[in-house]
N, C-alpha and C positions, 0 to 999 in steps of 0.2 A: 486578787492577789497583788501584793505590793511590788511585784517585779518590774512594773512599768515598761514592759517590752513594747507596749503599743506606741511608745514615742517614735518607733521606727528609726532609731539611731542607736548608737552605742553608749549613750549617756548612762552613767552609774554602773557600767560593766567594766570588768578588768579583762585585759586581753594579752595574749603572748604570741609572738611569732619569732622563731629562731631555729637553731640547729639542735637536732637530737644529740644529747650528751655533749652539748657545746654551749656556746654563748647564746643567750636569749635576750630579746628586747621586750619589755613589759610596758603596757599602756594601762592607765586608769581612766576610764571614760567619763570624766567629770565635765567635759565640755559638750554642751548640747549641740546637736547637729553633726557630730562625728559619724560618718557613714562608711568609712573604709580605713584599713590599716595596711600599709605596704608590706610585701613579703620581706623577710630578713635580707638586707644587703642588696636587694634588687627592687626595681620600681613598680612591678606589677602588684595588684592588691592580693594580700594573703587572707584578709578578712574583709567582707563587704556586706552591707545591708541591701537587700533586693526589694524594691517597692513596685517594680513593673515586671510582670511575668514574661519569660521567654521560654525557649525549649533547650534543654541541655543537649550539648553536641553528642555525647556518647550514649546517654540513657534515653533520649527522646521523651523525657517526662517534663512537665512544667516546672519552672524554678520556684513558683509559688503554688502550693497545692490546694485542691478542693477534694476532701476525702469523705465519701458517703454523705454528701450534702452539706458538710461543714466547710466553709470557704475561709482559709487563712488569708490574711490581707498582706502578708509580707514574709520574708524569710531571711536567714543569714547564710552566706556561703563561707565555709571554712576551707581555705586552701585553693590550689590551682594545679595546673599540670607542670609547674616549675619543679625542677629537681636540682641536685648539686651541680649538674652540668651548667645551669644558668649562672652559677657563681663564677664560672671561668677559673675554677680552683685547680691548682696543679696537683692537688691530692686526689686520688681516685675516689676515695670514700670520705669526704669531709663531714658526712652526716646528713640525714634527711631533715626535712622541716617539721616542726611542731607548730600547730596553730590552735589556739583555744580561746574561749571566752568564758568568763566566770561571773556569777551574780550571787550576792548574799541576800537570802530571803529571810525576812522577819516573819516567822510563822505566828499568826495572832493567837493569843491565849484563848482557852475555852476547853470544853470537854473533849477528851480524845475519842469519844464515841461518835462525834460528828466528823464526817470525812472532810479533809481539806486536801484536795488533789491537785496535781499538776500534770498537764498533758502536753506532750510535744510530738512533732512528726519529724522524721529524718529521711533523707535519700542519699545514696552513696555512689561514688565513682572511684574504683580502686584498680590500679594497675597490678597485674600479677607479677610479683618480683621474683618468682621461682626460688624463694627462700623458705627456710623452715618457718612454721606458723608464727613463732614468737618474734620473727623479724619482718613479717609481711606488713604492707601499708594497712592502716586501720582507722576506724572511727569508734569513739566511746563516749558515753555519758557517765558522769560521776556525781553522786550525791554524798556530801560529807557533813557530818555533825561534829559536835565537840568530842564525841567518842570515837570518831574515825569514819571510814568509808562505809556507806550502807551498800553492801554487795548486791543485795537483791534488786536494788534500783540503779545499778551501775553496770550495764551490759557493755560488752565489746563486740565489734563486728569486723571481720577480716576474711580474706580468702584462705580457706584451710588447705594445707598441703600434707603430704605423707611424711614430712620431716625426714626426708632421705637425702638432704643436700650435703655436699661436702663443705669443708670450712669449719670454723670454730663456733659460729654463733656469737652471742653477746660476750664481749670481752675477749674473744678469741679470733676476731676477723670475720669477714662476711661469709655466710653460708650461701652457696649458689647451687642451682641445678635441682631444686626440690620439685617434685611432681605435684601439680595441682590436683586436689581431690574434687574433681568437677562434679561428681554426684552429690557430695555434701554441699558444695557451693550452690548447686541448683536447688537442693532441698531447703537451703537457708534463704531462698528467694532471689539469688543472684542470676543475672543473665549476661552472656558474653556479647559485648557490643560489636556490631558489624563495622563500626567506624575504625579506620586505621589511624595510628598515631606514630610519631617519630620518636623512637626510644634511643637514648644515648647510653644505655647500660652496656657493659662489656668493656674489655680491655682496649684502651686507646680508640674508642669508637667516637671519634670527633665529628664524623659526618652523620651519624645516626642511622637507624634501621627502621623501616616501616613495618609495624607489627599489628596484629589483631588480637590483643591480649588484655583488653580493658574489660572489666566486669562491673555491672551496675545493679543497683537495687532501688526500685522505685519507692515512692513515698509510703511510709509505714508509721502508724501512730503508737505511742507508748504513754502509759499513765502510771503514776504512783501516788501513794497517800502520805501526806505530811502530818496527819493529825497526831501521830505519836510524839511529835516534836513541838507541840503547842507551847507558845511562850519562849521558844528558842530560836536561835539563828542557825540556818543551814546554808551550805553553798552548793550551787549546781554548776557544773562545768561540762562543756561540750568541746571535744578535742579531735582533731585529725592529725595523723602522723604519717610521713613518708616511711618507707622501709628504713631500718636502722643503717644499712650500708649507704643509703642516700640517693640512689639513682632511679627509684621507682616512685611514682606520685600517688597521692590520695587527696580527694577533696569530698566534702559533704555539704548538704543543705539541711538547715534546722529551722523549724517554725514552731511557735509556742501559742497555745490557746490563752486567751486573756482572762478566762474565768476559772475559778477554783471551787466549783460548787459540787464536788463529788463526781461519782461516775455518771456518765450521760450516755444513753443509747441513741445512736444516730440512725435515722430512717424515717420513712413516712408514717405518720400516725393514722393516715387513711389508706386502707389497702383494698385492692381490687380482687374479688373472688377469682380463684383459679389462675391468677397471674403469678409472676415471680418477683419477690421482693427481697431486698438485702437489708439486714440490720447489723450494726457493729458497735463495738466499744473500743477505745484505745487499748492496745496490747499492754501486757504487764509481764516483765521477764519472769520466767519460771512459774507462771500462773496456771491455775485450772479454771475452767469455765463451765457454768451450768445454766442452760437456757430453758425457759418454760414459755410455751406459746398457747394461745387460746384453743379451746376444744374445736376439733375439726381441721386445725391447721397442720401442715406437714413441714418438718425441717428436712430439707433436701440435702444439705451439706453444712459442715462447720459446727456441729453441735458441741464439739469439745474445743472450739477456738473462739477468737474474739469477733469473728464475722460469720453470720449464718445466712444461708439462702433458704427461703421458705415459700410455700404455696399457701396463700390464705384460704380459709374455708368461708362458709357463708355467714358465720357469726363473728362479731368483734369480741374484745376482751382486753387482757393485759399480756404484754411481753415482759418477762422478768429475767434478769441475768444476774449471776453472782460470779465475782472474780476474786480468787484467793491465791496469795503466795505468802512467803514467809514475812513479807513486809506489811501486807495489808489484806483486808477482807471487805470488799465493796459490793454493793448491790444497787440496782436501779430498776425502775418499773416504767413502762411506756404504755399508756392507754391507746388502743387502736380500734378503729371502726372499719367496717367492710362495705364495699359497694359492689353491686352486680356488674359484670363486664359490659363494656360498650357493645352495642349492636348498631352498626352504621346504617342499615336499611338500604333502600333503593330509591332512585329518582324515577318518577313516573315515565311512561312510555316515550320512546323515540318519536320524533316528529320530522316533517319535511315542509320547508317553506321556500318562498322565492326571495332572492336577494333584494335588499333595499328596505322597503317598509313592510315589516313583519313583526309578529308578537307571539310568544309562546310562554305559557305559565308552567313552571316546573315545580313539582311538589315532592318532598321527601316523606316516605312512609315506612313503617316497620322498624323505626329506629328506637334505641334506648340510649338516652343521653342528650346533651345539648349540641346544637349546631355551632361549631366554632367558626366556620367559614364555608363559602361556596367557591369552588375552583373551576376555572374554565381553561380549555385547551383547544387549539386548532389542529393538532396532530395526534392527540391521545397520549403524548409522551411528556411534553413540557407544559406545566400547569401554572396558572397565574391566580393570585388571590383577588376576590371581589370585595371582601370585607363584609359581605352580607351574612347575618347570623340567624335569619328567620327560617321557618320550615319550607317556605316557598320562595321562588326566585323568578322574576319576570325577565325573560330574554327578549330584547327588542332590537329591531333593525339589524339583524345579522347579515353579514356580507360573505361569509364563508362557513363551511361546515364546522360545527363547534361541539365539543364534548363538555358535559357538565357533571359534577359530582359534589357531594357535601362531606366536610370533615366533621366527625362526631366524637364526643368524649363524654363518658358518664362519670363525672367527678374527676378531680385532679389525680386520683390514684390509678385510674384505669387508663389504658393506652388509647391514643387517638386512632381512629379508623376512618377509612374513606368508604363511602357508599358505592353501590353499583351505579355506574354512570348511565346517563341518557345522552343520545347523540341527536342533535338537530341538524339534519342534512339541509344545506342551503344550495338551491339550484341557481345557476347563472341565468340571466335573462335569455329568452329564446332569441335566436338569430336566424332569420330565414335563409340567408346565404345568397349565392349567385348561381343562376342557371347559365350554362355554356353549351353551345354558342347562343348568343343573345338574339341573333336574327339570321334566318336562313331563307333563301329563295327556292321555291318549288314550282316546277312547270307541270302542266297537265300530262299525266301518264308517267311521271317520274316517281320512282320509289325512293323516299328520303334515305340516303345512306349516311345518316347522322345518328348520334346518340346524345340526348340531352343529359348533362351531368350536373348534379348539385354539389357545390363546394362552399367552404367558409361558413357553413351553418353550425349553430349550437342547438342541439336537441335532435329528437327523432322526427322523421317524416310521418305525419298523420295521414296525409292523402295528397294526391295531385289534383289540380283543377284545370279546366279548359274554358275557353271563351272564344266566341266568334267576332266580338267587337272590342275586346280588351276592357270592357266595363262590367258586363254581367258574367258571373262565373258559376260553374257547376262542378261539384266534386265527381271524381271518377267512380264508376260502378262497374265491377266491384272495387273496393278501396285498394289503392296502390301505394305502398309504403317504402319502396326502394329509392335509393338516391340517384338512380339513372333510369332513363326511359327511352324506348325506341319507337318513334312515331311511325305510323303506317302511311299508305297512300292517301293524299288529301285532294279535295276538289274545291276548296275555298281556303281563304286565309284563316289561321287558327292560332290561338295564344295558349301558352302553358305556364303554370307556376306551381310551387310546392308549398304546403302548409306545414310548419315546423313547430314543435313544442318541446321545451326542455323541462322535464319534471313537472312541478306544479305551477310553473310560471305561465303567463298568458301566451297564446299562440303568436307566431309571427309568419310573415309571407315572404317568400323568396323574390328575387328579381324575375321579370317576365321574359320568356323566350317566345319569339314570333316566328312562325312558319308562313311566309308570304306567298300566296298563290298567284301564278301567271297562267292565263288561258292557253297561249300557244303551246303546242305539244313539244315534248322533250326530244332532242335529236337522237337518231339511232344509226348504228353502223356495226359492221362486223369486219374482222381483219384476219389475215393469214400470211405467214405463220406467226403465232404468238411468241414462240420460242425457236431460236435457230442458232447454229454454230457454224462459223466460217474460219478459214485459214487467213492468217495475216496477209493483207494485200489483195484479197478476193472480195467478191460482193455477193449479196443475196437479194432475191426479188421479194418485194413487199406488195401485197394486194389488199384492197379494202373495198367494201360495197356499202355505200351510204344509202339508207332507206328513208331517212327523214332529216332534212337540214337544208340550209341555204348557202353555207360557206364552210371552209375548213382551213386549218393551219397545221404546220409541222413545227415541233420544238427544235429540230436540228436539221434544217434543210441543206446545210453545207455538205453533208455526207450522202445526199440523195442525187441520183443522176437526173431525174425529171420530177421535181416536187409538185409541179402544176401551179396554176395561178390563184387557187383558193376559191374559185367560184364553182357552184354546183348548178348546172344548167338544166338538169332533168333528174327525175327519180325513177328507179334506183340509179345511183351514180357510181361508176367503177373507177378505181384508182390503181395504177400499177407503176412502180418505180424500183430502181435498184439502189441499195445502200452499200457503201464501201467504208465503214468505220475502221479506224486503225486500232481502236481499243474497244473492249466490251461496252456496249451502249444500250440505252433505253430510248427508242425513237417513239415519240408520242404524237398521235394523230388526234386533233381536237376538232369536233364538228359543232357548228352553231346553227340554230334555227331562229330566224328573225322574230323578235318579240319575246323570246325566252332568254333570260339572262344567264342561264346555266349552259355550259358546254358539256357535250359528251366526249370523254377522252378514253382512248385505249392505247395500249403500249405494245410495240414490237421489242422483245428482249433479244438482243443479238450478242452472243458470246464470241469474242475474237480470240482465237488461239494464237499466242505470240509466235514470232519466227522460231523455227526449229533450228537450234545450233548443235552441230555434231563435231566431236573431236575424235579423230582416228588414231591419235598418238603421235609422238615425235618420230621424225625420220630416223632410221636405224640401219645397221649392217649385220649380215650373217654370213656364215660360210655354207658351202654346199652341204645339204643334208641336215643342217641345224634346225630343230623345231623352234619356230618363232610364235610366241603367244601374242595375238592381236587382241585389242580391247577397245571398242568404240563406246563412247558415252554421249548422251544427249541431255540438254538442260530442260527439256520438256518431258515431264514424267509420262505423259500419254504416248510419246513417240517410242514405241517398243518393237516396231517392225523394222528390222535391220536387213540390208542387202549389200554384199561385197561384189565388186567387179574389178578385174576379171576373176574368175573362180580358180585360176591357176594355183596349184599347190595347197588349196584350202580344204580343211576337213569338212566344213559346213559353211557355205557362203550366206546362209539365211539367219545367222545368229550374230550377236554383238561381239563375241569373243572366240572366233575360230583360231585354229593353229595352222600356220603356213610352214610347209617343208619344200624348199626350192632346190632345183638341180642346176648343173653347169649351164644348161641351155638358157637359164634365166639371167645369167651374167650379162652385162655388169650390174643390172638391177631391174626392179619392177615397181610400177606405181599401182597402188590399190586405191580404189574409190569406194567409200562406204556411204550409204544413205540410210536415214531413219525417218519413219513416217508414222503419223497418228491414224486412228480409225477414221478420221474425217478426210484423210488424204493429204495432210500437211507434211511437207518433206523438207529435210535439210541434208547437206552432203559435206564431206571432207575427204582428204586424201593423205596417204603416207607413202614415202619412197623407201624401199628396202634395197640397200646395196648388197650385191651378192659377190663374195670372194670365192675363187676356186681353190685358194690355199687352205691348208689346215687352220684350225682356230688359232688366232694370234691377235696381238694388239700392236698397232703401228704408231710410230711417232714421227711427226714432221721434223725436218732438220733446221727450220728457220721460221720466223714470223715477224711481221712489221706492225707493231701496235701504234699506228699513227692516227687512229680515229677515223679512217676513211671507209670503214665498213668492210674492208677486205683484209683477211688474215690478221685481224687485230688480237686474236686470242689463240694461244697454243694449248692443245690438249691431245691426249692419246685417242687414236681411232680404233675402237674394238671391233673385232670380227670373230663371232662365235664365243664371245666373252659373256659369262653369266654374272660376274661380280668383280668390281675393282677394289682391291684391298688398300692400295695407296698409290698416289702419284705425287712425287716430291721433286722440288727444284731447288738447286743450290747455286750460289754465285761462286766466283773464283776463290773467295776466301773461306769457303765452306759454310757460309751462313745460309740457313734455310729461309727461302724467300716466299715459298708457296707450298701448300699441300692440300689434298682432298682425297676422298674415296668415293666421290660421286661421278658416275659416267656422264659426260656431256658438260662438265664444269672444267674450265681452264684458267690459265694465268693471263692477265691483261698487261703484264710488264711493269706493274707498280709494286712497291714495297712500302707498306704503311702509308699508302696514298701518294707516294712520290714516284714519278716515272724513273725507271732505271736506264742508265746509259747503254748504248750499243756495246755488246760484249758476248762472250761465249758462256753458256750456263750448262750445268750438269743436271740430268734428270735421272730419277730412279722410279720404277713402277713395278707393281705386282698385281696380278689378276688371276681369276679362276675361270677356265673355259666351261662350256656347257656340259663337257664330259667329266668335270671335276678336277682337271689337271691344272697345276699351278704354273703360271707364266710369269717369269721375272725378266725385266730388261733394264738396262741403264745405258746412258750415252750422253751426247752433247747436242746442243742446238745453238743457233745464232739469233740474237735479238738485233734487228737492224732498224735504224731510224731514218 
């Protein structure tokens, strides 16, 4: 075709950018290298040639397409998101933008029976203007001859509405508020973009509004036949237009094929049996399509469209398509062959090797197709290429467990598949580990109270070995495979070690543990009592009988009355002492026998019960006949045995909380002493003084106090007698200011106001209380603060 679009610039093209129904600016692309034309009256491009693909912001489609195997090398973008707002026009509707490019084609002479086609692809981005359809943003292609517009080759694309907008439409003002026919838009191939945009449409909308009302249509091919115009000139024009009111944008991408060889079927000429293939031809406005596929093939979808989805059968043949509309009648044939589907097969059996120097040959079997690559992975998830394409693969010197599989493809039409994998398990080198303890002394007659424990090993224990000289070793019988071992009584020095093996790696030996034998006999003794409890400040007698040994020591001789000198003069040897620890202690007796390095140790466990502290309660006052609830508590939980003395007036002197009812004979008061003891006999005591008034229940108030800090009469407070509850006690100075108040019995005023000592003066008090019979007692009066 002589359109020369492959120059990838606008040479020999005419272009227009300007306002709808207003001024336009025309360009004639006679200058080679012209790749963009600015938008009317603003600096951004309104027409631009795209030679490097990117992704459209709203449609997420590539700006240069590849459609069913055909790769376009470039495209032209008509328009942008600019609207009349970008002109800073005072007029609300100065008109939208028109952007178009036009080329005059010299159709070569020849018979009209030979097709001369032109194929282009387009993609759209249109803002929904909510106008009647004839005012919506649009894209259109126009083919013109000397006789006028060829309508069948001149489609228009816009967002359809229900034409229910108010306003006048063309010539009568902008129509606004039309409802988008979204079902029709979706049917036409449009998609609502999730991308928000800043729209300036609307009355005085200078700041804009973020909306989601842009619709896009991805790349679609169109073809038409120019053979009826052989020997003539025709013009092809691609145009985008904003809405006629001007505030809603439109832009489009256009790409053109460089060949004019008639209808061409796109798709793979080699098909894989039972796979899914796509074949297509460029669309033609208003066309009907008839497809024929080889025998045994199935058309799954698109039999009446320009794109079909098929399932190939076992035989090849021809795919034939006929495309007919009022402009043209085109036909094409594509010869296709078939290939059986890929069978990936399986890699031979799994294997196990030791890390380092190793070798495993892997063989793929049961496959159909060629090996494209062997893949390896150390986790079974992430795979790496080896570049090996043979049926076998030699895996050498692996250091970690590795998975292997092969990629297989039977011809380019069939899919690539991966084989069943094989796993080569790589065992780490065996590590014998360490036996602990490494050395232990054992005397004659001593039962080893030790456990040999293996740690730091890599692999399983095959058996334990013993030796009498550390040179010649024998395996245990029966085989012992646990990681720990309890030695029995020995009568000679003996050595132990463990044999460890990890997987298929060579065995390794642990470190050696030595049980060193000493002929002198092990010391022996018995003690009593092993466990005892004493009260704080008391002692307990400790006794021991040593039946074998030459000396002894104590770990804590400072708490012992007579620890002895440590010498054993004869056997059996008896020890007796008294221990007086102040806290719970473990007193250890260690006995030694000369020549044996090990001591026999035994422990006296002494639990010391802490001092018992008892609280009988605060001193108090009652009136004759008033029941007084006593309540003693102890800080030692075991001290639960309480006793009160004297028993005068008590309901039960043997409990922690008896009730006391006193008579006039007990005036002016009585001291009670309470004791609390533990089952071991540990005792604590405390006392409480109960003042007895012969008067009726009342509350008494001193008439003076001297808060001088000498510890005498420093606080003034009411003295209750037969009072159950203090409602309030308030003190006021001579100006009526409240200087102190409380409702707690036993709390008084120290002569300070906000921390400042008050001067000597007369103060007023008011108080109210409730006696034990429920009567309210109210008093007020004065007292003197003296310094």
